[in-house]
N, C-alpha and C positions, 0 to 999 in steps of 0.2 A: 580329710574332708569327706564328709557325708553326703550322698546323694540319694539314700533310701528316704522314704516319707512314712511315719508311723500313721498308726490310726488316731494319734492326738493332734495331729499337727492342723520359730525368734523365728495421718499426717496431712490431711487436707489443708487475708480475706479481704477480697474485695467485693462490694456490693454495690450493684451497678444500678442506678437511677431507671426506673421505667420511663420510655419517652412519653411527654403528652400527646395523647390523640388530637388532632387538628378537629375543628368544629364542624358539626353536621353539615352538610350540602341543605339549602333552602330546598325545600320539598313543594314540587308542583302539583301535586294530588289536591282534590277537592276537599277541604276538612268535611267530617263526618256531621251529619246532624246533632242537634242536641238533644239530650235524654229529657223526657217529661219531666218538668219540675227545675229545667235550668241544669242538671246535673250532668257531667260527662259520661259517656257509656262505659260501660266497665268492661275491660279485655280478658282475656283468657286467664284463668291463675300461672302463677308462676310456679315451673316444674319442682320438683324436688333436687335441693342442692347436690352437686355431684361431689362424692367422697374424694378425698384427696388422695395421690398414689401411695401404696405402700410403701415404706421404706427398704432401703437395700438390707438384705442380711449380711453383710460385711465379707472380706475375703477368707478364704476357706482355710488359709493357715493362722486365723485368730478366731476361730469358733470356739474354741475353749479358752478365751482368754480373761473371762472375768473368772473363773477357778482357778486358773494357774497365777493370777495376781495375788492371790491370798496363798496358793501353796506353792510356796517358793523353793522349797528343800526339794533336790540337791541343787538344781539348776544354779540359785545365785548365793550359794552357801561356800565359805571359804575357813580354813584353819591358819592360826598362826596370826602372824601381823600384816597388815595394809596400810598403806598412806598413799592416799591419793590427791593430787594437787590439780585444781582445774582453773584455767586462766583464758579468760577471752581477749583475744588479740585484738580483734576489731569487730564491728557490728556483724559479720557474716561468718565469723572464723573464730573457733575456739580449740584449744590444744588442752590435753590431760597427761599427765604422768602419774604412773601408778608403780609402786614398789611393793613388793610381794616377797614375804619371808614365812613359807610354810612349807609342810610336808611333799603337798602335791604341787603348788603354784610357788615358784622360787626364783624370782629378776626381777627385769625392769621392764614397762612396757612405756609406749609412746602411742597417745592416738589423738590426731587432728579430726575436726569435725568443720566442713561448711556448709553454710546453708544460703542458697542462691537468691535471687531477689524477683524471681516469676511468680506472681500471685495467680490464683485458682478461685475462682467465684465460690461463695461460700463456704470457704476455710480460711483457718487463721495462719496455715503453713504456706510457706514460700518454697519453689523448689529451682534447680535440682539440691537434694542433700548428698554429701558426700562424706561418707567415713571412713577409716582406715586403722589400724593397730598394728605394730612390729614390736617384736620384744628383742631383749639381748641375744638370742639365737637366732635372729635372723626370719622369726616365722611372721609371715605378713598376713594379714586379712584385709580386704576392701569391699566395700559395699556402696553403689550408688540407687539411689532412689529419685524417681522423676514422675512428676504428674505431666503429662503430655497434654492434657486438656481436663475438663472436669470430670469428664469419663475415663479415661485413658490413664493407668498406670504402669512404669516400666520400672524393673529393677534387675541389678545384676550384684551377684556376688562371687569373689575369687579368693582364692587361698594358695600361698605357696610354705613349704618348709625349708628354708636358706636359700638354695639354688634350685630345687626342686617344685616345680608345678604342680600341686594336688588336684586342682578342678575349679571349675567354674558353673557358675549358674544364669540364667538369663530367664526372668518371668513377664508377662504381659497379660494385663487384666482389663476387664471393662465393667464399669458399672452402670448398670441401667435402674430405671425409677424402683424395679421390685425385684431385680435379679442382680447377679453377676458371676463372671465367669473369667476363665486365666486357663493360660498355657505357659508349662515350664519345660525348659531343656536343659539338663545336667549333665556334665562330663567331667567324669574323674579316671585316673591311671587307666584301669581297667572297665570301666563300666559306664554307660551312657544310658539316662533316664529322658524319657517322655510322658510327660503328666497333662492333662487336659481336667479342668472340673466346670461345674455349673450349679449354681446355689439360686433357688427360686423362693420367692416369698408368697405360700398359700392364703395367709390371714394376717392380720394385723400383729398376730403373736408368732405365729407358726412358719415355719420355712424348712425345707427338703432340699437335698442333693446329692449329687454323685460324682465320683472322680473317678477318671480311667488312667492307669499308669502301665509302661512297658520299661521293662529294664533289661538291656542287653550287655550281658556278661559275658564274657570268654566264647561270643558266638553263641549265646544261647539267650532266647528272649521268656522271658517271665512276666507276664501282663497280669494286671491283679485291679479289681474295681472295689471301690468303698462308696458307703453309703453314708448320709447323715441325717440326724433329724434335732432340729432346735427349736425350742420353745421360750419366749421372753415374754416375762411383765415389768411393770416397774420395780418390784421388789426381788424378784428371782429368774434365775435362767437355769433350763436343763437342756443338754446336749450329749448327744450319742453317736459315737461314729463306729460302722462295723465293716469289717474287713471279710468277708466269708470266704474267699480262698485262702487266707493265713488264719482262719478261725481265732480272729481276734476282735475284742470287744473294748472301747473307751467311751467311758460315761462320765460326765461331772455335773456336779449339782451345786450353784450359786446362790446364795441367801443373804439379801442386805436387811439385817434387823433394823437399824436405824442409822444416824447418819455418822455415828461414830463405831459400829461394829457389823463385821463381814464373817460369815460363816461359808465352808465351801466342804466338798467331800468329791471324792475322785476313783473311781475302779480302772484297772487294766486288766483284763482277761487277754491270755495268749494259749491257745486253744492247742496250736502245733507243737509247743515245747511243754506244756502243761504247767504254765507258771501263771500267777496271778498276786496282783498286790492292790491294796486298798488304802487309801489317806482319807482324813480329816486332818482341819485346821479352821484358825479363826484370826482376824486381824481386829484390833482395836488401835483408834486414831486418837492420839493426844492432841492437845493444841500444838506443841511442838516435837511431835514425836510419834513412831508408826510401832507397835510391836505385833509380830506373828508369831502363832504357835501353830505346831503340827506332829502329829502322829500315824504312823502307818502300821501296816499289818506284820510287816518283818521285825516290829519289835524297837523301831526309833523313834525317839523323840527329840523333837528340833524347834529351836525356840531362836528369834533375831528381835532386836531393837535397833531402831535407828532414830537418833536423838538430834536435834538442832542445838549445840550449845550456844552459839551466837548466829541466827538465823541468817544464811546468806552467806555468810562466811566460815564458820567453824562447826562441824558435824562430827557423830561417831558413832560406829557401827558395832553391836557385839552380837556374839553368834554362838551358840552352843547345840550340839547335837549327841546322843548318848544312844547306843546299841545295848537294848537289853539281852539279845540272845547272844553276842560276842563278847559283851563286856567293855568294848572300844569307846572310848568317848573324844570329842574334839573341842577346841574353843577357839575363837577367833575374834580380834578386835583390829578395827580400823580407824582411821583419821581421815578427814575429807577437808580440805583448805580449798576455798573459792578466791578467787581475787577477779 
Protein backbone atom coordinates (compact mmCIF):
# COMPACT_ATOMS: atom_id res chain seq x y z
CA UNK A 1 0.00 0.00 0.00
CA UNK A 2 1.59 3.22 -1.13
CA UNK A 3 1.00 6.43 0.75
CA UNK A 4 3.46 8.64 -1.11
CA UNK A 5 2.18 11.19 -3.58
CA UNK A 6 4.25 11.72 -6.65
CA UNK A 7 4.47 14.84 -8.74
CA UNK A 8 1.74 13.56 -11.09
CA UNK A 9 -1.01 12.98 -8.85
CA UNK A 10 -6.46 6.86 -9.53
CA UNK A 11 -18.78 11.43 -10.07
CA UNK A 12 -21.04 13.96 -8.95
CA UNK A 13 -28.72 14.58 -10.82
CA UNK A 14 -31.63 16.23 -9.70
CA UNK A 15 -32.42 19.78 -10.81
CA UNK A 16 -34.54 21.66 -8.33
CA UNK A 17 -37.17 24.02 -9.68
CA UNK A 18 -36.79 27.62 -8.58
CA UNK A 19 -39.61 28.85 -6.41
CA UNK A 20 -41.99 31.28 -8.12
CA UNK A 21 -41.65 34.67 -6.39
CA UNK A 22 -44.81 36.19 -4.88
CA UNK A 23 -46.44 39.11 -6.72
CA UNK A 24 -45.10 42.52 -5.70
CA UNK A 25 -47.00 44.44 -3.05
CA UNK A 26 -49.01 47.42 -4.29
CA UNK A 27 -47.04 50.63 -4.13
CA UNK A 28 -48.33 53.59 -2.14
CA UNK A 29 -45.96 56.07 -3.74
CA UNK A 30 -47.33 58.81 -5.95
CA UNK A 31 -46.93 58.09 -9.64
CA UNK A 32 -44.30 60.13 -11.42
CA UNK A 33 -45.61 62.77 -13.80
CA UNK A 34 -45.66 61.79 -17.44
CA UNK A 35 -42.96 63.16 -19.69
CA UNK A 36 -43.87 65.66 -22.39
CA UNK A 37 -45.50 63.94 -25.34
CA UNK A 38 -47.18 61.32 -23.17
CA UNK A 39 -44.08 59.10 -22.96
CA UNK A 40 -43.00 57.49 -19.69
CA UNK A 41 -39.83 58.94 -18.17
CA UNK A 42 -36.67 57.01 -18.95
CA UNK A 43 -34.92 55.43 -15.96
CA UNK A 44 -31.17 55.01 -15.55
CA UNK A 45 -29.53 52.65 -18.06
CA UNK A 46 -29.07 49.07 -16.84
CA UNK A 47 -25.65 48.17 -15.51
CA UNK A 48 -23.34 45.70 -17.22
CA UNK A 49 -24.34 42.04 -16.83
CA UNK A 50 -22.52 40.18 -14.09
CA UNK A 51 -20.02 37.57 -15.24
CA UNK A 52 -20.80 34.00 -14.19
CA UNK A 53 -18.53 32.50 -11.53
CA UNK A 54 -15.43 30.71 -12.73
CA UNK A 55 -15.68 26.91 -12.82
CA UNK A 56 -13.83 24.98 -10.17
CA UNK A 57 -10.40 23.63 -11.28
CA UNK A 58 -11.15 20.04 -10.16
CA UNK A 59 -9.47 17.86 -7.53
CA UNK A 60 -5.71 17.73 -7.15
CA UNK A 61 -5.32 14.04 -8.01
CA UNK A 62 -7.14 14.56 -11.33
CA UNK A 63 -5.01 17.42 -12.67
CA UNK A 64 -3.39 15.28 -15.40
CA UNK A 65 -6.57 13.30 -16.17
CA UNK A 66 -6.90 14.24 -19.87
CA UNK A 67 -3.37 13.13 -20.81
CA UNK A 68 -3.54 10.03 -18.60
CA UNK A 69 -6.68 8.96 -20.45
CA UNK A 70 -4.59 8.66 -23.61
CA UNK A 71 -1.25 7.54 -22.10
CA UNK A 72 -2.48 4.34 -20.45
CA UNK A 73 0.84 2.42 -20.55
CA UNK A 74 1.88 0.79 -18.24
CA UNK A 75 -0.95 1.37 -15.72
CA UNK A 76 -3.71 -0.34 -17.73
CA UNK A 77 -1.63 -2.93 -19.61
CA UNK A 78 -1.49 -6.67 -18.94
CA UNK A 79 0.13 -9.68 -20.58
CA UNK A 80 -1.21 -13.17 -21.18
CA UNK A 81 -4.95 -13.81 -21.11
CA UNK A 82 -7.75 -12.15 -19.16
CA UNK A 83 -11.44 -13.03 -18.97
CA UNK A 84 -13.89 -10.63 -17.30
CA UNK A 85 -17.54 -11.24 -16.54
CA UNK A 86 -19.67 -8.32 -15.34
CA UNK A 87 -23.16 -8.93 -14.01
CA UNK A 88 -25.74 -6.54 -12.67
CA UNK A 89 -27.25 -8.03 -9.53
CA UNK A 90 -29.73 -5.19 -8.97
CA UNK A 91 -30.29 -1.59 -9.93
CA UNK A 92 -27.64 -0.53 -7.40
CA UNK A 93 -25.28 -3.53 -7.37
CA UNK A 94 -22.86 -5.02 -9.87
CA UNK A 95 -20.26 -7.77 -9.49
CA UNK A 96 -17.23 -8.56 -11.65
CA UNK A 97 -15.31 -11.82 -11.96
CA UNK A 98 -11.82 -11.58 -13.49
CA UNK A 99 -9.46 -14.44 -14.34
CA UNK A 100 -5.86 -13.54 -15.21
CA UNK A 101 -3.39 -15.96 -16.79
CA UNK A 102 -0.12 -14.09 -17.23
CA UNK A 103 3.45 -13.72 -16.03
CA UNK A 104 2.73 -10.82 -13.64
CA UNK A 105 -0.91 -11.44 -12.78
CA UNK A 106 -2.07 -15.01 -12.37
CA UNK A 107 -5.27 -15.77 -10.48
CA UNK A 108 -8.88 -14.89 -9.84
CA UNK A 109 -10.40 -11.72 -8.37
CA UNK A 110 -13.92 -10.79 -7.34
CA UNK A 111 -15.03 -7.15 -7.39
CA UNK A 112 -18.45 -5.94 -6.19
CA UNK A 113 -19.66 -2.37 -6.71
CA UNK A 114 -22.56 -0.70 -4.94
CA UNK A 115 -24.06 2.67 -5.91
CA UNK A 116 -26.38 4.34 -3.43
CA UNK A 117 -29.53 6.36 -4.04
CA UNK A 118 -28.58 9.74 -2.56
CA UNK A 119 -28.63 12.33 -5.33
CA UNK A 120 -26.59 15.53 -5.47
CA UNK A 121 -27.85 18.66 -7.27
CA UNK A 122 -26.41 19.22 -10.75
CA UNK A 123 -24.86 15.73 -10.90
CA UNK A 124 -25.97 12.51 -12.63
CA UNK A 125 -24.11 10.39 -10.06
CA UNK A 126 -25.72 9.05 -6.89
CA UNK A 127 -23.93 8.22 -3.64
CA UNK A 128 -22.37 6.56 -1.75
CA UNK A 129 -20.25 4.43 -4.10
CA UNK A 130 -18.62 1.38 -2.52
CA UNK A 131 -16.03 -0.65 -4.44
CA UNK A 132 -14.14 -3.72 -3.34
CA UNK A 133 -11.81 -6.35 -4.75
CA UNK A 134 -10.42 -9.59 -3.34
CA UNK A 135 -8.26 -12.18 -5.09
CA UNK A 136 -7.56 -15.87 -4.49
CA UNK A 137 -4.57 -14.97 -2.26
CA UNK A 138 -6.77 -13.03 0.15
CA UNK A 139 -5.53 -9.58 -0.89
CA UNK A 140 -8.31 -7.07 -0.28
CA UNK A 141 -8.81 -3.53 -1.56
CA UNK A 142 -11.78 -1.35 -0.62
CA UNK A 143 -12.89 2.16 -1.51
CA UNK A 144 -15.82 4.30 -0.38
CA UNK A 145 -16.69 7.53 -2.17
CA UNK A 146 -19.41 9.79 -0.83
CA UNK A 147 -20.66 13.26 -1.71
CA UNK A 148 -21.93 14.61 1.60
CA UNK A 149 -23.27 17.73 -0.13
CA UNK A 150 -22.89 19.57 -3.41
CA UNK A 151 -19.57 20.97 -2.15
CA UNK A 152 -18.18 18.38 0.29
CA UNK A 153 -16.73 15.03 -0.83
CA UNK A 154 -15.36 12.17 1.28
CA UNK A 155 -13.25 9.17 0.32
CA UNK A 156 -11.79 6.15 2.10
CA UNK A 157 -9.25 3.62 0.79
CA UNK A 158 -8.04 0.49 2.57
CA UNK A 159 -5.81 -2.42 1.63
CA UNK A 160 -4.74 -5.69 3.22
CA UNK A 161 -2.61 -8.67 2.20
CA UNK A 162 -4.05 -11.81 3.68
CA UNK A 163 -4.46 -11.19 7.38
CA UNK A 164 -2.00 -8.26 7.41
CA UNK A 165 -3.50 -4.78 7.27
CA UNK A 166 -1.33 -2.72 4.92
CA UNK A 167 -2.82 0.72 5.43
CA UNK A 168 -5.67 3.14 4.97
CA UNK A 169 -6.26 6.59 3.55
CA UNK A 170 -8.98 9.14 4.32
CA UNK A 171 -9.68 12.19 2.16
CA UNK A 172 -12.01 15.17 2.52
CA UNK A 173 -12.51 17.78 -0.18
CA UNK A 174 -14.41 21.03 -0.59
CA UNK A 175 -15.40 22.53 -3.95
CA UNK A 176 -16.09 26.25 -4.11
CA UNK A 177 -17.33 28.34 -7.00
CA UNK A 178 -13.80 28.90 -8.32
CA UNK A 179 -11.51 26.85 -6.04
CA UNK A 180 -11.04 23.40 -4.56
CA UNK A 181 -9.24 22.31 -1.42
CA UNK A 182 -8.62 18.98 0.27
CA UNK A 183 -7.05 17.21 3.24
CA UNK A 184 -5.65 13.66 3.23
CA UNK A 185 -4.37 11.44 6.03
CA UNK A 186 -2.74 8.12 5.15
CA UNK A 187 -1.37 5.42 7.45
CA UNK A 188 0.69 2.39 6.50
CA UNK A 189 2.80 -0.05 8.51
CA UNK A 190 5.67 2.36 9.15
CA UNK A 191 4.58 5.70 7.71
CA UNK A 192 2.05 8.42 8.45
CA UNK A 193 1.34 11.05 5.82
CA UNK A 194 -0.55 14.36 6.11
CA UNK A 195 -1.45 16.25 2.93
CA UNK A 196 -3.36 19.46 2.28
CA UNK A 197 -3.82 21.22 -1.05
CA UNK A 198 -5.52 24.24 -2.56
CA UNK A 199 -6.34 25.07 -6.19
CA UNK A 200 -7.55 28.50 -7.31
CA UNK A 201 -9.03 29.49 -10.65
CA UNK A 202 -7.33 32.76 -11.68
CA UNK A 203 -9.07 33.21 -15.03
CA UNK A 204 -11.45 31.35 -17.31
CA UNK A 205 -8.63 29.10 -18.54
CA UNK A 206 -5.82 29.30 -15.98
CA UNK A 207 -5.57 27.92 -12.44
CA UNK A 208 -2.74 27.52 -9.94
CA UNK A 209 -2.32 25.79 -6.62
CA UNK A 210 -0.02 24.30 -4.02
CA UNK A 211 0.12 21.14 -1.92
CA UNK A 212 1.89 20.65 1.40
CA UNK A 213 2.80 17.15 2.55
CA UNK A 214 4.41 15.90 5.76
CA UNK A 215 5.67 12.31 5.99
CA UNK A 216 6.52 10.70 9.29
CA UNK A 217 8.57 7.53 8.84
CA UNK A 218 10.58 5.88 11.62
CA UNK A 219 10.20 8.98 13.82
CA UNK A 220 11.54 11.25 11.06
CA UNK A 221 9.58 14.08 9.45
CA UNK A 222 9.92 14.87 5.77
CA UNK A 223 7.92 17.92 4.64
CA UNK A 224 7.39 18.67 0.98
CA UNK A 225 5.76 21.47 -1.01
CA UNK A 226 4.38 21.10 -4.55
CA UNK A 227 3.20 23.74 -7.00
CA UNK A 228 0.95 23.27 -10.02
CA UNK A 229 -0.18 25.33 -12.98
CA UNK A 230 -2.94 24.32 -15.40
CA UNK A 231 -4.16 26.01 -18.57
CA UNK A 232 -7.22 24.63 -20.32
CA UNK A 233 -9.14 25.52 -23.48
CA UNK A 234 -11.85 23.68 -25.38
CA UNK A 235 -9.22 21.93 -27.54
CA UNK A 236 -6.12 21.48 -25.37
CA UNK A 237 -4.89 21.26 -21.77
CA UNK A 238 -1.38 21.89 -20.40
CA UNK A 239 -0.53 20.97 -16.80
CA UNK A 240 2.75 21.14 -14.88
CA UNK A 241 3.56 20.02 -11.33
CA UNK A 242 6.81 21.07 -9.64
CA UNK A 243 8.25 19.67 -6.39
CA UNK A 244 11.33 21.78 -5.53
CA UNK A 245 12.43 19.70 -2.53
CA UNK A 246 12.54 16.52 -4.62
CA UNK A 247 13.87 18.33 -7.72
CA UNK A 248 11.09 16.77 -9.76
CA UNK A 249 8.84 17.99 -12.55
CA UNK A 250 5.77 16.40 -14.10
CA UNK A 251 4.31 18.04 -17.20
CA UNK A 252 1.55 16.85 -19.55
CA UNK A 253 -0.08 18.21 -22.69
CA UNK A 254 -3.36 17.00 -24.20
CA UNK A 255 -4.85 18.06 -27.53
CA UNK A 256 -8.20 17.08 -29.04
CA UNK A 257 -7.71 17.28 -32.79
CA UNK A 258 -11.30 16.37 -33.67
CA UNK A 259 -14.16 14.23 -32.43
CA UNK A 260 -12.22 10.99 -33.07
CA UNK A 261 -8.52 11.82 -32.56
CA UNK A 262 -6.67 12.86 -29.41
CA UNK A 263 -2.93 13.20 -28.76
CA UNK A 264 -0.97 13.62 -25.54
CA UNK A 265 2.58 13.91 -24.29
CA UNK A 266 4.15 13.59 -20.85
CA UNK A 267 7.53 14.43 -19.31
CA UNK A 268 8.69 13.30 -15.86
CA UNK A 269 12.01 14.54 -14.43
CA UNK A 270 13.54 13.31 -11.17
CA UNK A 271 16.58 15.46 -10.43
CA UNK A 272 17.37 13.73 -7.14
CA UNK A 273 17.86 10.38 -8.89
CA UNK A 274 19.03 11.77 -12.20
CA UNK A 275 16.20 10.05 -14.11
CA UNK A 276 13.86 11.29 -16.81
CA UNK A 277 11.26 9.79 -19.12
CA UNK A 278 9.13 11.24 -21.86
CA UNK A 279 6.08 9.72 -23.57
CA UNK A 280 3.92 10.57 -26.54
CA UNK A 281 0.72 8.86 -27.55
CA UNK A 282 -2.54 9.14 -29.43
CA UNK A 283 -6.08 7.78 -29.26
CA UNK A 284 -8.45 7.15 -32.14
CA UNK A 285 -12.13 6.45 -31.56
CA UNK A 286 -13.84 4.21 -34.07
CA UNK A 287 -17.60 3.67 -34.05
CA UNK A 288 -17.35 0.56 -31.84
CA UNK A 289 -13.65 0.51 -30.91
CA UNK A 290 -10.86 2.57 -29.34
CA UNK A 291 -7.20 2.30 -30.37
CA UNK A 292 -4.32 3.79 -28.35
CA UNK A 293 -0.64 3.93 -29.28
CA UNK A 294 2.28 5.11 -27.16
CA UNK A 295 6.07 5.56 -27.39
CA UNK A 296 8.48 6.58 -24.61
CA UNK A 297 12.14 7.52 -24.39
CA UNK A 298 13.02 4.15 -22.81
CA UNK A 299 12.45 2.55 -26.19
CA UNK A 300 9.04 1.02 -25.41
CA UNK A 301 6.30 1.02 -28.05
CA UNK A 302 2.86 -0.03 -26.83
CA UNK A 303 -0.57 -0.30 -28.39
CA UNK A 304 -4.04 -1.39 -27.31
CA UNK A 305 -7.35 -2.04 -29.03
CA UNK A 306 -10.72 -2.23 -27.29
CA UNK A 307 -13.41 -3.58 -29.59
CA UNK A 308 -17.12 -4.15 -28.97
CA UNK A 309 -18.06 -7.34 -30.80
CA UNK A 310 -21.65 -7.28 -29.57
CA UNK A 311 -22.11 -3.86 -27.93
CA UNK A 312 -23.12 -4.18 -24.31
CA UNK A 313 -22.68 -7.97 -24.34
CA UNK A 314 -19.21 -9.00 -25.56
CA UNK A 315 -15.97 -7.07 -26.06
CA UNK A 316 -12.34 -7.92 -26.74
CA UNK A 317 -9.06 -6.30 -25.67
CA UNK A 318 -5.77 -6.66 -27.56
CA UNK A 319 -2.56 -5.22 -26.10
CA UNK A 320 1.08 -5.42 -27.09
CA UNK A 321 4.37 -3.81 -26.14
CA UNK A 322 7.93 -4.00 -27.45
CA UNK A 323 11.06 -2.82 -25.64
CA UNK A 324 13.58 -1.92 -28.35
CA UNK A 325 16.45 -1.58 -25.87
CA UNK A 326 16.10 -4.97 -24.16
CA UNK A 327 14.31 -6.82 -26.94
CA UNK A 328 11.50 -7.96 -24.64
CA UNK A 329 7.96 -8.12 -25.96
CA UNK A 330 4.59 -8.84 -24.35
CA UNK A 331 1.11 -9.52 -25.66
CA UNK A 332 -2.24 -9.65 -23.95
CA UNK A 333 -5.73 -10.67 -25.00
CA UNK A 334 -8.88 -10.21 -22.97
CA UNK A 335 -12.56 -11.03 -23.30
CA UNK A 336 -15.24 -8.99 -21.55
CA UNK A 337 -18.70 -10.48 -21.00
CA UNK A 338 -21.57 -8.33 -19.73
CA UNK A 339 -24.89 -9.58 -18.43
